[in-house]
N, C-alpha and C positions, 0 to 999 in steps of 0.2 A: 386488471393486473394483480389485484389483491385477492387472495383466497379467503372466503368466509366459512364459518362453521355451518354445516348443513342443518343441524337441529337447534341452532342457537342464533339469536339475533345479536349476540355480543360480538364486537369486532375481534379479530385475531391479529397476531403479529406476523403471520405467515405471508411471505411474498410469493408471487407466482413462480412456477418452475422455470419459466422462460427468463424472468428477471434474474433469478438465482444463477442459472446456467451462464447467461451473458456476463454477469458480474464476476462469477468465479473465473471464467476464461480471461476476462480483462485483468483481474487481480493476478492470475498466474503469469501472464505475459509481462506485467509490470514488475513482478517480483523477480522474474528471470533476467530482465534487462539489466546490464551492468550498472551498479550503483555502489555507494559507500557501504551499505549494509551487507549485501551479498559478497562483495569483495572482502570485507572484514571476516565474514564467516568462513570463506574459502581459505584465507591466510591463516586464521587461527586453527582451522582443522589441519592444514598442511604442517604447521609448526608444532602444535600440541596434540594433534590427534582428533578423530571424529567426535569424541565425547566433549572436547572443548568447544567445537563448533556447535554442537547441540545445546550446550549450556548458554552460549552467546545467543543462539537462536531463541531460546526461551526468554532471555532478557529482552531481546528486541520485540518479541511478540507481547510481552507485558507492557512495554512502552506503547505499542500500537493500541492496546485497550485503553490506556490513559488518554491518548489522543482522541480515540473514539468517544469516550465519555465527555471530554471537554467540548468537542465539536458538536455532538448530538444535543447536548443541553443548550449550547449557545445558538446553533442554527435553528433549532425548533422554535425558540422564542422569536428570533428575527423573522422567520418565514411567517409566523402566525400574526405578527403585529404590523409589519411595514412593507408595503409594495415597493417603496423607494429603496429600502434596505435590500430587498430581494434583487432588484435590478442592479444595484451597486455591487452586490455579491457576485452576480453573474459576470459583470465586467471585470472585477478583480480576479475571479476564478479563471475566466477565459484567458485573461492577460497572462496569468501565471502559467497556465498550461502551454500557451504559445511560447513563453520564455523557456519552459522545460524542453519543448520540442526543438527550439533553436539551439539550446545547449547540447541536446542529444545529437543533432545533425552536425554540429561543428566540433564536437569532442574528438580528439585524436586518440588512438590506442595508447595506453600508458601502462606501465608496470605497476602492480599493486604496491602499496606502502609496505616497507619492510618492518616487521615487528620483532622485538627482542624475544629470545627464547627462554626467558626466565620463567620459573615455575609459578603458575597462578592456581590458587585453590578454586574449588567449585563455586563458592559464593562470589569470589572476585570476578570470575568469568561471567556469571549471571548478571552481577551488578554492572559490569562494563557494558553489556548489551542494553540494559535498562537505561543507563545514563546516556549512552550514545543516541538512543531513540527519542527520549522525552526532552532532551536539550536541543533537538533539531526543530526549529520553528517551521521549517519548510514542510514537515510532515503534517502539521496541523492545517496549514494552508492548503496542502494537497488534498487532505480529506474534505476540507470545505468545498473544494472544487469538484470532487469526485462523487461523494456519497449522495448529495441531493439529487443528482441526475438519475439515480436508480430508485427514487421514492415516488409514491403516487398519492395524490390528494384523495381523501376519502375518510371513512370512519376509523380506519386504523391509524392510531397516533403516529405522527412523523417521527417522534423520538424513538418509538419502538422499532420502526423500520430501520432507522440509522444504526441503532445498537446491533440489530441483526446483521446488517451489511458490514459493520465493523468487525463482528465476530467471524463472518465469512472471510473477510480479507485477512484477519489474523490467522485463521485456520489454514488459509491458502499459503500465507507466508511461512507458517510452521512446516507445511509439507515441502514447499520449494526449498527453503533454507535448510531443513533437515536433510533433504536429499543431497543438496550441495555439500553438506558437512560429511556425509558418509561417502560420497564419491569424490572428495577433494583430491585424492591421489591421481585421478584420471581427468575429471571434468575441470578441476581447478587449473591444472596445467594447460589444458586445451583452451580455456577461456582467457587466461592471462598472457599466454605466449603467442596466440594466433591473432595477428592484427586483422585478418580478414573476418574472423568470427566476431571480434569486438565491433568492427564497423557494421556488420549485418545486424547485430543485436541493438546497436545504438540507433540505426535507421528504423528498425521495428518500433522501438520505444518512441522515437520522434513522431512517427506516423500515428501511433495510438494517442499521443498527447494532442496532436492537431485535430484528430477526429473528435475527441472528447471536448476540446475547446469549441468547435463548431456546434456540437450538440448542446453545450451549455448556453451559447449565445442565442439559440433558437428555442430554448426551453421556456415554457410558460408556467406560471405559478399554479 
């Protein structure tokens, strides 16, 4: 699953196209599923305009890279030194994914939080996105459960694979949230006012979490 340089024996950090495609699709579906981040982007875009939503999106993506760095450094060490830690991490990760699935299936359609219409400058909007993301501990745990499932044992360092996966997830979030920001006038209203659409997206998210939990349980080091 890892691609190596043809003329060099040095390992590369390139993942196979199959892994990248599956991870990109999974990331896109998870980003689209209703959650605090995309609802916040939608509401900010609706109240302050698409530019505000894009600035918040950039802040959220910055926070994702912070989580990626923390998780990659920590998980690489754990996986390399302890079989017990690996097994415990699988249990914790799978349990959390099943908890997310349960939350997604039981969540009822709800109106997005109302935000005041006071003017916010560009830096404040960007900073709000960063703070919202890095102060959410669930994102770090979520990355702990997701990223290792798409890595492969081999000469390519685990930490390099996880940084690349984190970059792919961040790039996917930038595309999805950026699209939501620009289309807030139409899609935002469709998402927040249609109970049927919210229920469908929540069920899709719950199914994804269950599938990932099962994959993690049966993963080998």
